[in-house]
ZAMARGU-4260 file (C-alpha; in steps of 0.2 Angstrom, whole numbers, plus 5000, padded with zeros to 4 digits):
<rodrens>
0) 5078/5454/4859 | 5062/5451/4850 | 5050/5437/4854 | 5052/5430/4836 | 5070/5429/4838
5) 5069/5420/4855 | 5056/5408/4848 | 5067/5403/4834 | 5082/5401/4845 | 5072/5390/4857
10) 5066/5380/4842 | 5084/5377/4836 | 5090/5372/4853 | 5076/5360/4856 | 5074/5351/4839
15) 5090/5340/4841 | 5084/5334/4858 | 5067/5329/4850 | 5074/5320/4835 | 5089/5311/4842
20) 5089/5292/4845 | 5084/5287/4862 | 5090/5269/4860 | 5106/5265/4851 | 5104/5252/4837
25) 5114/5236/4841 | 5113/5223/4826 | 5114/5205/4830 | 5132/5197/4829 | 5135/5183/4816
30) 5141/5168/4826 | 5145/5156/4811 | 5162/5151/4807 | 5163/5160/4790 | 5177/5159/4777
35) 5177/5170/4761 | 5186/5168/4745 | 5190/5184/4737 | 5196/5183/4718 | 5204/5198/4710
40) 5210/5197/4692 | 5208/5200/4674 | 5210/5191/4657 | 5216/5200/4642 | 5210/5192/4626
45) 5219/5203/4614 | 5234/5199/4603 | 5246/5200/4617 | 5235/5190/4629 | 5239/5190/4647
50) 5231/5185/4663 | 5233/5189/4681 | 5224/5182/4696 | 5225/5184/4715 | 5216/5173/4728
55) 5214/5178/4746 | 5205/5168/4760 | 5198/5178/4774 | 5191/5170/4790 | 5180/5180/4801
</rodrens>
């Protein structure tokens, strides 16, 4: 094996160790009593007008 090949192989094996995260990211947890209203629908204003609407309430 050539010295250049060994150098490239060693570089490829060591690079992931250098650039990996050392401390995992742990975001803060939201502790509020949140409720979300999700509205899904459409209004057709053409000659054959129709409308449709759905409401969902989610509590986290």
